[in-house]
C-alpha positions as CSV (number, residue, x, y, z in Angstrom):
1,M,0.0,0.0,0.0
2,K,1.2,3.5,-0.8
3,Q,1.9,5.8,2.1
4,F,2.4,9.4,1.0
5,T,3.9,11.5,3.9
6,F,6.4,14.2,4.7
7,V,10.2,13.9,5.5
8,V,11.3,17.1,7.3
9,D,15.0,18.0,7.4
10,I,15.0,20.1,10.6
11,D,18.6,21.2,10.1
12,R,17.4,23.1,6.9
13,C,14.4,24.8,8.6
14,I,14.9,28.5,9.4
15,G,11.5,29.0,11.1
16,C,10.3,31.5,8.5
17,K,6.7,30.1,8.4
18,G,6.7,30.1,4.6
19,C,5.1,26.7,4.7
20,Q,2.2,28.0,6.9
21,V,1.5,31.0,4.6
22,A,1.7,28.9,1.5
23,C,-0.7,26.3,3.0
24,K,-3.3,28.9,4.0
25,L,-3.2,30.6,0.6
26,E,-3.4,27.4,-1.4
27,N,-6.2,25.8,0.8
28,T,-8.1,29.0,1.7
29,V,-7.5,28.5,5.4
30,A,-8.7,31.4,7.6
31,L,-6.6,33.2,10.1
32,G,-5.9,31.4,13.3
33,P,-5.3,27.6,13.6
34,G,-4.1,26.1,10.4
35,R,-3.2,22.8,8.7
36,N,0.5,23.1,9.7
37,K,2.5,25.1,12.1
38,V,6.1,25.9,13.0
39,C,7.1,25.4,16.7
40,T,10.2,26.3,18.6
41,V,11.8,23.5,20.7
42,G,14.2,24.9,23.2
43,P,16.5,26.6,24.0
44,N,17.6,23.5,26.1
45,G,20.8,22.9,28.0
46,V,23.0,25.1,30.2
47,Y,24.6,28.2,28.8
48,P,26.8,28.4,26.7
49,D,25.8,24.9,25.6
50,L,22.3,25.6,24.4
51,Q,20.3,23.9,21.6
52,M,17.2,25.0,19.8
53,Y,15.4,24.0,16.6
54,F,12.2,24.6,14.7
55,L,9.7,21.8,14.5
56,T,7.3,21.9,11.6
57,T,4.2,19.9,12.3
58,M,1.3,18.8,10.2
59,C,-1.0,15.7,10.0
60,Q,1.3,12.7,10.7
61,Q,-0.7,10.5,8.2
62,C,-0.8,7.8,10.9
63,E,-0.8,4.1,10.0
64,N,-3.5,3.5,12.7
65,P,-5.1,6.9,13.0
66,T,-7.1,7.6,16.2
67,C,-9.1,10.3,14.4
68,V,-10.5,7.7,12.0
69,Q,-11.4,5.4,14.8
70,V,-13.5,7.9,16.8
71,C,-15.3,9.6,13.9
72,P,-19.0,8.7,14.3
73,T,-20.0,9.2,10.7
74,G,-17.0,7.8,8.8
75,A,-16.2,11.3,7.4
76,C,-12.6,10.9,8.6
77,Y,-11.0,8.1,6.7
78,K,-7.6,6.9,5.5
79,D,-7.5,6.8,1.6
80,E,-6.5,3.3,0.3
81,D,-4.9,4.8,-2.8
82,D,-2.3,6.9,-1.1
83,G,-2.5,6.4,2.6
84,V,-3.5,10.0,3.2
85,I,-6.1,10.8,5.9
86,R,-9.0,12.9,4.6
87,I,-12.2,14.4,5.9
88,D,-15.4,14.2,3.8
89,R,-17.0,17.5,4.5
90,A,-20.4,16.3,3.3
91,S,-20.4,13.7,6.0
92,C,-18.7,15.6,8.8
93,I,-21.0,16.9,11.5
94,G,-18.5,19.1,13.2
95,C,-18.5,17.2,16.5
96,G,-14.8,17.7,16.9
97,S,-14.1,14.1,18.1
98,C,-11.2,13.7,15.6
99,A,-9.6,17.0,16.7
100,R,-9.8,16.1,20.4
101,K,-8.3,12.6,19.8
102,C,-5.4,13.6,17.6
103,P,-2.3,13.3,19.7
104,Y,-0.5,15.9,17.6
105,D,-3.1,18.7,17.6
106,C,-3.1,18.5,13.8
107,I,-6.8,18.8,13.2
108,H,-8.7,22.1,13.6
109,M,-12.3,23.1,13.2
110,N,-13.3,25.3,10.3
111,K,-15.7,27.7,12.1
112,E,-17.3,29.0,8.9
113,L,-18.1,25.6,7.4
114,R,-18.5,24.0,10.8
115,V,-16.4,20.9,9.8
116,A,-13.1,19.5,10.7
117,D,-10.1,20.5,8.6
118,K,-6.5,19.1,8.1
119,C,-3.6,18.6,5.8
120,T,-4.2,16.4,2.7
121,L,-0.7,17.0,1.2
122,C,-2.6,19.3,-1.1
123,E,-4.6,16.6,-2.9
124,Q,-5.8,19.1,-5.5
125,L,-2.3,19.9,-6.6
126,R,-1.1,16.4,-6.6
127,A,-4.1,15.4,-8.7
128,V,-2.6,17.5,-11.5
129,G,1.0,16.4,-11.0
130,D,2.1,19.3,-8.8
131,I,3.6,19.1,-5.3
132,P,2.2,20.3,-2.0
133,A,2.3,24.1,-1.6
134,C,4.4,24.0,1.6
135,V,7.1,21.9,-0.1
136,R,7.1,24.2,-3.2
137,N,7.5,27.3,-1.0
138,C,10.0,26.0,1.6
139,S,12.9,28.5,1.2
140,G,15.3,26.2,3.1
141,S,14.3,23.0,1.1
142,A,13.5,21.4,4.5
143,L,10.2,19.8,3.4
144,H,10.1,16.7,1.3
145,Y,7.1,14.5,0.4
146,G,6.4,11.2,-1.3
147,D,5.6,7.5,-1.0
148,I,7.6,6.3,2.0
149,N,6.8,2.7,1.1
150,D,8.4,3.0,-2.3
151,P,12.1,2.4,-2.0
152,D,12.7,4.3,-5.2
153,S,10.9,7.5,-4.1
154,A,12.9,10.6,-3.2
155,V,11.9,10.5,0.4
156,S,12.9,6.9,0.8
157,K,16.3,7.6,-0.8
158,L,16.8,10.5,1.5
159,L,16.1,8.4,4.6
160,A,18.3,5.6,3.3
161,E,21.3,7.8,2.9
162,T,20.8,9.3,6.5
163,D,22.1,7.7,9.6
164,P,19.2,6.0,11.4
165,K,20.2,7.7,14.7
166,Y,19.3,11.1,13.2
167,I,15.8,10.0,12.0
168,H,12.9,10.5,14.4
169,T,9.1,10.5,14.6
170,L,6.8,12.3,17.0
171,R,5.9,10.3,20.0
172,D,4.0,7.1,19.0
173,E,0.8,6.9,21.0
174,G,-0.1,3.6,19.3
175,N,-1.2,5.4,16.1
176,G,2.0,4.9,14.1
177,P,2.9,8.4,12.8
178,T,4.6,8.1,9.3
179,V,6.1,11.6,9.1
180,R,9.9,11.4,9.5
181,Y,12.2,14.1,11.0
182,I,15.9,14.4,10.3
183,L,17.9,16.2,13.0
184,R,21.7,16.0,13.1
185,S,22.7,19.4,14.6
186,A,20.9,19.0,18.0
187,D,19.5,16.5,20.4
188,W,16.0,15.3,19.6
189,V,13.5,16.3,22.3
190,D,10.5,14.1,22.8
191,V,7.8,16.7,22.8
192,L,4.3,16.9,21.3
193,P,3.4,20.0,19.1
194,Q,0.9,21.3,21.7
195,D,3.7,21.4,24.3
196,C,5.9,23.7,22.1
197,V,5.8,27.4,21.6
198,E,4.5,28.4,18.1
199,H,7.4,30.3,16.6
200,S,7.1,33.9,15.7
201,V,9.9,36.3,14.8
202,W,7.9,39.2,16.1
203,K,6.6,40.2,19.5
204,K,4.8,43.2,20.8
205,G,7.0,46.2,20.8
206,G,9.6,45.0,18.2
207,R,11.6,42.2,16.8
208,K,12.0,39.1,19.0
209,A,15.5,38.7,20.3
């Protein structure tokens, strides 16, 4: 079975949030919660030995998705053709069960349509041979996507040439997240997205230090 997902090279992420902006524009996502976000992990350690990195999070396209299990109408489902988890807006009743059960805080509620919303790896772009908007607009080339079950795919080759000790996933709560993170320049911290600080280069009164 195909499993399309992301591989994120954290060492190349500069925390610019270009992926978030591109996603909102492409998928007409309103201000506020979105389909992806960039969080700050750290600083950790004792000065002067400090470490910090940016963690880009989106739907983890889980092998055994909790969101699908709890959906009362079947609106939330895992597509058998590409392994991507989708939400059928016509069947969604906006109960929020999927959002509450997602261990990675990757599903939000579209308040205007009153339905759940999440990343689909830009299915509308992939349908015409294009790539997800976040991947196309990543200025650091940190985002990669493809079929992780295909050994000849670009993401599989990237993982194959990377030392396994540098390859990580978000904490597995029994749902089997498929997104892979590559981090060589710092120690991986076992945190969930909701435990991190959403990154912003600006703060009230001026530029963030």
